[in-house]
N, C-alpha and C positions, 0 to 999 in steps of 0.2 A: 508444542514444538519449541526447542531451545534456540536461543539466538546468541550470536557473538557480536557484541557492540563494536569491537575494534575492527572486525572484518567488514561489518556493515558500513562503517564510516570511512572505509578505504576509498570509496568513491563519493565522498560527502558532497563535493561541489555539484556533481552530476545528479545526485539524488535530491539535493535541496533546490535545484533550479526550478522545478515545477511548482514548488511551494508559493513562489511569488505570483505565478499565474493563478493559482487557486485563491490566494489572498485577494487578488484583484476582483474576484467575483463576490467577495463578502461585502455586504452592506454595513459599513462601519457604524459604530455607535458607542456610547458610553454606558457603563453600569449594566452590562448584559450578563446573563447567565450562559456560560459557554462550556461545551464539552468537546474535547479533542479525542477522537476515537483512534486508538493505535498510536499513542504519543511517542513510543520508542524511548530514546534517552532524553527527550524533553527540550532539546534546543529549539525546535520549531514551535513548540507550544509556548516557550518563553517569548518568541518573536510575535506569535499570535496575540499573547496577552499585552505586549508592548503596543500593538496597533489598536487595541480596544481598551483605552484607559478607564480605570474604575470598574472594570468587569471582574466577575468571579469566574475564573477559568479552572476547569478540572481536566487533567489529562489521564486517560486510562489506557492500560496495556495489559496483555496476558503474560508478558515475559518478565519474570523476576530479575533476570540479568539486565534487561533494559531499564527497568524501573529503579534498580539500585543506583544507577547514574542519574536518573531523572529526579529522584527524591532530594538530591543535593541542591537542586535548583528551586526548591520551594521557597515561596515568599508570600507576604500578604496578597491575597487575591489570586494565587497560583498554587495548586496542589496536585498531587498525583496519587492514583489508586490502582491496585492490582484488580483488574476486572476485564472480562471478555466483552468484545464489541456487541455481541448479540444479547448481552445481559444489561444493556442500557436501560435506565429507569428515569422517572420524573420527566418534566418538560423543560426545554431549554430554548433560549432566544437564538442560539446558534449551535447546530450540530455540525461539527467540522471533522473531516478525516482526510489526511494526506497519505496516500500510498499504504493503505492498511486493509481495506475491506476485500481485497483480492484473496485474502486468506480465510474468508468466511464463505461458507457454502450457501447455495440456494438464494441467489440474489432476487429472484422473483418474490420471495417472501421477505428478504432482508430489507429491501428499499422501503416498502410500506412500513415495516417495523421502525426503521430509523426516522421516517417522516412523521410517524405518530408521536415521536419524542420531541418534535418541534412545537413550541407553543404558538398560538395564533399571532400572526404578524412576524414570526420568526423565520429562520432560514436554515436549509440544509445545503452544505457545500462539500463536495467530495472530489478527490482526484485518485485515480487508480491506474496502475500499469495495464496496458493492453497489448503487450508484446509477445503474447503466448503463441502466436503463429509465426514468429520469427525463426529462421533456420537454426539459430543457436539454441533455441528452446525445444524445437522439434527434435533436434539431435539427441537431447536428453531422454526423450520418450523412446527413441529408437534404440539407444544403448540399453535402456532398462529392460527391453524385450530380448536382449541377447544373453547367452550363457557367459558366466554363471550367475548373472545378476537377476534374471527373470525368476530363477528358482529361489534365490534368497529373498527376493521381494514378493514371492508368492503371486506373481502376475500383476502386482499393484503398480499403478502409474497414476500420477495426480492429473485429474481433469480440471481444467480451468473453469471457474464458475462465472467468468466475465461474460457479460451480454453485449449486444450491439448498442451503439449510441441511440438508435431508433427505439429499442426496447426500454432503455433507461428513460428516455423522454416520455414514452407512453406510460410507464409506471408512475412517473411524477405527475403527469396529467390526471391519471386515474385516482391518484391520492388527493387531488384537488389543488395541486401546486400551481402557483402563479409566477409570472416572470421566469419561466423555465429557460435555462441556458444549458445546452448540452453540446459538447464538441470533442473531437479527437485531434491531438497535436503530436507531430513527430519532433523529437529532440535529437538533433544531429551530433551525436557524440563521436569523438575520434579518440580511440584507445591505442596505446603504444604498440600492442601486439595481441596475439590470440590468448596468451597467458592472462592478460588483463581481462579479456572477455570471460575466461574461465573463473578468474577470481571474483568478478562481479557476480556471476550466477551462483558461485559457491556460498555467497552470503545471503542468497534469497531462494531461488527456485530449487537448488540442489539440497537445501537443508532437510526437507522431509525424506528425501531418498537416503541421505547419509544416516538419518536416525534409524532407518530400517535395515541398513547394511552393517555387517561386522567390519571392524577396523581395516583388515587387509583388503576387503572388497571395496571399501571406500577409496582406498589408494588406487586400486586397479581401475575403478570406475573413472576417477579423475584422470589417470594416465591415458585411458582410452579416449576420454572426452577431449583432452588437450590435443592428442594426436589427430583426431577427426576434425577438430577446429582448424588445425594447420592445413588440412586438405582443402577446407572450404575457403580459408583466407591465407593464401600462400605468401603474401607480401605484407610488410608493415609500413605505416600504422594501419589499424583496422577502422574503417568507417562503420559505426555501430548505431544505426537509426533506431530510436526507441520510442514507441507509440504509447501515449497515455490518454485516458478519458477523463474529462472534467464535466461535472454537472452540478447545477444549483437550482433551487426553487424556493419561493416564499410561500408560507402557509397563509391562506386568507385570514385576515383579521375579522372574525365574525362580529365583533362589536363596532367595526368601522363600516 
């Protein structure tokens, strides 16, 4: 799936805010082997490296467009590679991911896979959006089922792979995780109007729909989406609560 870095960064402050909460879950150290899954354009990976002095930090992403900007930020101890999250290899002191694994399917299998890449005594720390049941996103599924979009999409509609916080906690426990911390937090964003809501989602959830629709239908889809949003939010600004899931766990140090 292609990404537009400029569109994604339009709401940079709102998207970066959860990073600090995730970083607060990390057990800081020096000289760690760290991998950032879904590093995007690399700004937050740089901040992660700054907080872990002397560490070897690798950011991976499957988007060439994003990595083109990330590569310019490389420095000693910080590098970036084109690689899919599910293709993670080796063992790491910290497996870190901020707002990325929601694009990977089958979390029941994915979480044990990610935890297996944590070395003994190391940590898995993840943040992912959990706003898939918000009316702004449900509306996208509804429009996708309407003519002429349903025919063009061949009935396709993206189903969220996101699990409940209880299931993530259970998966970490079954993997042998210690010091498990799992919670959901609402970020109370206030956006100027419904067009801002549409712009937000056009940089994320709407991307796979746009890739499957021809140009004219993309414009029609967005026009219908903006119109329906105005029916839901008739006045400005728009209060846009956004839920996110955080989880972390330590792998038992078998030698300790």
